[in-house]
C-alpha positions in Angstrom: 109.7 -18.5 -30.3 113.2 -20.0 -29.8 113.7 -22.4 -27.1 117.0 -23.6 -26.0 117.7 -26.8 -24.3 118.7 -26.6 -20.7 121.0 -29.1 -19.1 121.6 -32.0 -21.4 118.7 -31.5 -23.8 119.6 -31.3 -27.5 119.1 -28.2 -29.5 116.0 -28.3 -31.8 117.0 -25.9 -34.4 117.4 -22.3 -35.3 113.7 -21.5 -35.1 113.0 -23.9 -32.3 109.8 -25.6 -31.6 108.1 -26.1 -28.3 108.8 -29.3 -26.5 105.8 -31.3 -25.4 107.5 -32.1 -22.2 108.8 -28.6 -21.7 105.5 -27.1 -22.3 102.2 -27.4 -20.5 98.8 -26.3 -21.5 97.0 -24.2 -19.0 93.4 -24.0 -20.1 91.8 -20.7 -19.4 89.0 -21.2 -17.1 85.6 -20.5 -18.6 83.6 -17.6 -17.1 81.5 -18.8 -14.3 78.0 -19.5 -15.4 75.1 -18.8 -13.2 73.5 -21.9 -11.9 70.6 -22.8 -14.1 67.6 -24.7 -13.0 65.7 -26.9 -15.4 62.4 -28.2 -14.5 61.2 -31.1 -16.5 58.1 -33.2 -16.1 58.8 -36.7 -15.0 56.5 -39.0 -16.8 56.1 -41.2 -13.7 55.4 -38.5 -11.1 53.8 -35.2 -12.0 55.1 -33.7 -8.8 58.8 -34.5 -9.5 61.2 -31.8 -10.8 64.8 -32.2 -12.1 67.3 -29.5 -11.0 70.6 -29.4 -12.8 73.6 -27.7 -11.2 77.3 -27.5 -12.3 79.6 -30.4 -11.6 82.6 -28.3 -10.3 83.1 -25.1 -8.7 84.0 -23.2 -11.9 80.8 -24.1 -13.7 82.5 -26.5 -16.2 81.1 -30.0 -16.6 83.5 -32.8 -15.9 84.7 -34.1 -19.2 83.6 -37.6 -19.8 81.7 -37.8 -16.6 78.4 -39.5 -16.5 75.4 -37.4 -16.7 73.8 -38.8 -13.6 76.9 -37.6 -11.6 76.7 -34.1 -13.0 73.1 -33.9 -12.1 71.1 -34.2 -9.0 67.4 -34.8 -8.6 65.5 -32.7 -6.0 61.9 -33.7 -5.5 59.6 -30.9 -4.4 57.4 -31.4 -1.5 54.2 -33.1 -2.4 51.5 -30.6 -3.3 48.2 -31.0 -1.4 45.3 -32.6 -3.2 42.9 -30.2 -4.9 40.1 -29.2 -2.6 36.7 -30.3 -3.6 33.9 -27.8 -3.5 31.6 -28.3 -0.6 28.0 -28.9 -1.3 25.8 -25.9 -1.0 23.4 -25.8 1.9 19.7 -25.4 1.2 18.6 -21.8 1.5 15.3 -21.0 3.3 12.6 -20.2 0.9 11.8 -16.6 0.3 8.3 -16.0 1.8 7.5 -13.4 -0.9 8.6 -15.6 -3.8 11.4 -13.3 -4.8 14.8 -14.6 -5.9 17.3 -14.9 -8.7 15.7 -16.4 -11.7 18.9 -18.1 -12.7 19.5 -19.7 -9.3 18.8 -23.4 -9.5 19.2 -24.0 -5.8 16.2 -25.5 -4.0 14.5 -23.0 -1.7 12.6 -24.5 1.1 10.9 -22.8 4.0 12.1 -24.1 7.3 9.5 -26.1 9.0 8.0 -24.7 12.1 8.8 -26.8 15.1 5.4 -26.4 16.5 2.2 -24.4 16.0 0.5 -22.5 18.7 -2.9 -23.7 19.6 -5.6 -21.2 20.5 -8.1 -22.3 23.1 -11.8 -22.1 22.2 -12.4 -19.8 25.1 -10.0 -17.3 23.9 -11.6 -17.3 20.4 -14.9 -16.5 22.0 -13.4 -13.6 23.9 -11.8 -12.2 20.7 -15.1 -12.4 18.9 -16.9 -10.6 21.7 -14.2 -7.9 21.8 -14.6 -7.5 18.0 -18.4 -7.1 18.4 -17.9 -4.5 21.1 -15.5 -2.6 19.0 -17.9 -2.6 16.0 -20.8 -1.6 18.3 -18.8 1.3 19.5 -17.2 2.5 16.3 -20.3 2.3 14.0 -22.5 4.7 16.0 -19.6 7.1 16.3 -19.0 6.9 12.5 -22.7 7.4 11.9 -22.8 10.4 14.2 -19.9 12.0 12.2 -21.8 11.3 9.0 -24.9 13.0 10.2 -22.8 16.0 11.3 -21.0 16.1 7.9 -24.1 16.0 5.8 -25.7 18.7 8.0 -23.0 21.1 6.9 -23.5 20.4 3.2 -25.7 22.6 1.0 -26.6 21.0 -2.4 -28.6 22.9 -4.9 -28.5 21.1 -8.2 -31.2 21.8 -10.8 -34.1 19.4 -9.9 -37.7 18.7 -10.8 -39.0 19.8 -7.5 -38.2 21.3 -4.0 -39.6 19.1 -1.2 -40.3 20.8 2.2 -40.8 18.3 5.0 -43.5 19.5 7.4 -43.2 20.5 11.1 -45.7 21.7 13.6 -48.3 24.3 12.7 -50.7 26.2 14.8 -54.2 26.7 13.4 -52.8 27.2 9.9 -49.7 29.2 11.0 -46.4 27.4 10.6 -44.2 26.9 13.6 -40.8 28.8 13.8 -39.0 25.6 12.6 -41.5 25.0 9.7 -41.4 28.7 8.7 -37.6 28.6 8.5 -37.8 25.6 6.1 -40.5 27.4 4.0 -38.4 30.5 3.8 -35.3 28.6 2.6 -37.5 26.8 0.0 -38.7 30.2 -1.3 -35.1 31.3 -1.8 -34.3 28.1 -3.8 -37.3 28.7 -6.0 -36.2 32.3 -6.6 -32.8 31.0 -7.6 -34.4 28.7 -10.2 -33.3 25.5 -8.6 -36.7 23.9 -9.4 -40.0 25.1 -10.9 -42.2 23.5 -8.2 -42.3 23.4 -4.4 -43.9 20.4 -2.7 -45.1 20.8 0.9 -45.8 17.7 2.8 -47.2 16.8 6.3 -50.4 15.7 8.0 -52.2 17.0 11.1 -52.4 16.1 14.8 -55.7 15.2 16.4 -57.9 18.4 16.8 -56.0 20.4 14.2 -58.1 22.2 11.5 -55.2 22.5 9.1 -52.5 20.1 7.9 -48.9 20.9 7.7 -48.9 20.6 3.9 -51.8 23.0 3.5 -50.4 25.5 6.0 -47.0 25.5 4.2 -48.5 26.0 0.7 -50.6 28.9 1.9 -47.6 30.6 3.5 -45.6 30.3 0.3 -48.4 31.8 -1.8 -48.6 34.7 0.6 -44.8 35.2 0.0 -45.4 35.6 -3.7 -45.1 32.2 -5.2 -47.6 31.3 -7.9 -50.3 28.9 -6.8 -49.6 26.6 -9.7 -46.0 26.3 -8.5 -47.0 24.9 -5.1 -48.1 21.3 -4.6 -49.5 20.6 -1.0 -49.6 17.0 0.3 -51.7 17.0 3.5 -50.7 13.6 4.8 -47.8 12.0 6.5 -47.2 11.6 10.2 -43.4 10.9 10.0 -40.5 11.2 7.6 -40.9 7.7 6.1 -44.7 8.1 5.4 -44.3 11.6 4.1 -41.5 10.7 1.6 -43.5 7.6 0.5 -46.4 10.0 -0.5 -44.0 12.3 -2.2 -42.6 9.4 -4.3 -46.1 8.6 -5.5 -46.6 12.2 -6.7 -43.2 12.1 -8.4 -44.2 8.9 -10.2 -47.5 10.5 -11.3 -45.8 13.7 -12.5 -42.9 11.9 -14.1 -40.4 13.6 -11.8 -37.2 12.0 -10.7 -34.9 14.5 -8.9 -35.6 16.6 -5.8 -33.9 19.0 -3.4 -35.1 18.2 0.2 -35.4 21.0 2.7 -35.4 20.2 6.4 -33.3 20.9 9.5 -29.5 20.3 9.0 -29.5 17.2 11.3 -32.4 15.7 9.5 -30.8 15.9 6.1 -29.0 12.5 6.0 -32.0 10.4 7.1 -34.3 12.2 4.7 -32.0 11.7 1.8 -31.5 8.0 2.6 -35.2 7.3 2.7 -35.9 9.3 -0.4 -33.3 7.4 -2.4 -34.8 4.1 -1.2 -38.0 5.3 -2.9 -36.2 5.9 -6.1 -35.8 9.7 -5.9 -32.5 11.3 -6.9 -32.2 13.4 -3.8 -30.0 16.2 -2.7 -30.2 18.2 0.6 -30.2 21.9 1.2 -31.0 22.4 4.9 -32.4 25.5 6.6 -29.8 27.4 8.5 -32.1 29.5 10.7 -34.7 28.7 13.4 -34.7 27.1 16.9 -33.1 23.9 15.7 -29.7 25.6 14.9 -29.5 28.4 17.4 -27.8 26.7 20.4 -24.9 24.3 20.4 -26.6 22.0 23.0 -29.7 21.7 20.8 -27.5 20.8 17.8 -25.7 18.1 19.7 -29.0 16.6 20.9 -30.5 16.6 17.4 -27.4 14.9 15.9 -27.5 12.2 18.6 -31.2 11.6 18.1 -30.9 11.5 14.3 -28.1 9.0 14.6 -30.4 6.7 16.6 -33.3 7.3 14.3 -31.2 6.4 11.2 -30.0 3.2 12.8 -33.6 2.4 13.7 -34.6 2.8 10.0 -31.7 0.7 8.8 -32.4 -2.1 11.2 -36.2 -2.2 11.3 -37.1 -0.4 8.0 -39.4 2.1 9.8 -39.2 5.6 11.2 -38.6 6.2 14.9 -41.7 7.3 16.9 -40.0 10.5 18.0 -40.8 13.5 15.8 -37.9 15.3 14.3 -39.4 18.8 14.3 -38.9 21.3 17.1 -41.2 23.9 18.6 
């Protein structure tokens, strides 16, 4: 580039060279740089941060300027102190002993502030109420047991069929006794047992016993004489079954099917088992004892009382079980 001198300036030459005074250097501004942030840890304060920003508006650092003039320090707000975990409160103890096996917390049952005191008079009243409840419920339960057993008909193979006696009139069985004997004959015909035992004593002035009258009636119905064993003693159920137990012991028999009225079955079985006989019951379903509902209810009630009399005192009630 040729440059000519203007005014009084001398000519530099043919080619010409730029004059220092005549020329000026205009530095091209550097592209503006985005402000950068630099965060450095201060060794003295963990919460201090250093933020560096450009020195001039164009983003170029001032040449030769001190670094502390080109930089500014901005301290962040002090961070809150770390929160310490609060101690865990004691958890009430599980009354059933259940819980997390890995839980090491202490489980304690909260103590009761006060226990209720029961007065002695109230305890006495509660005991009396319990006794009254038992006194009412037990007879009712026994009544139901007598009724349930009366409806059962057990006919297992046994050593003998035992017919409990009832009234007889000069060698002729009463209707109740005859109904029992007829049912025993049916069991014998079915092969339930090879022997029928008739048991029962006599009343003052009688010429025949209940046991003998029953055996004679069975023979008349076709049973072999050697298959009928009469026991002409026994004034009540307890005494009659005690005599039957002796015969069983003599003959080596162990099991029996007892034939009586339905409502008499439970007490007869209980007494027989107390004498060591494996007893089952097959009651007669005909006769005056089972014809009317009022008669049945009366028999069940009486048998309930007689059974409790036997359990408490160990003896039979004075009232006879047989009917007319």
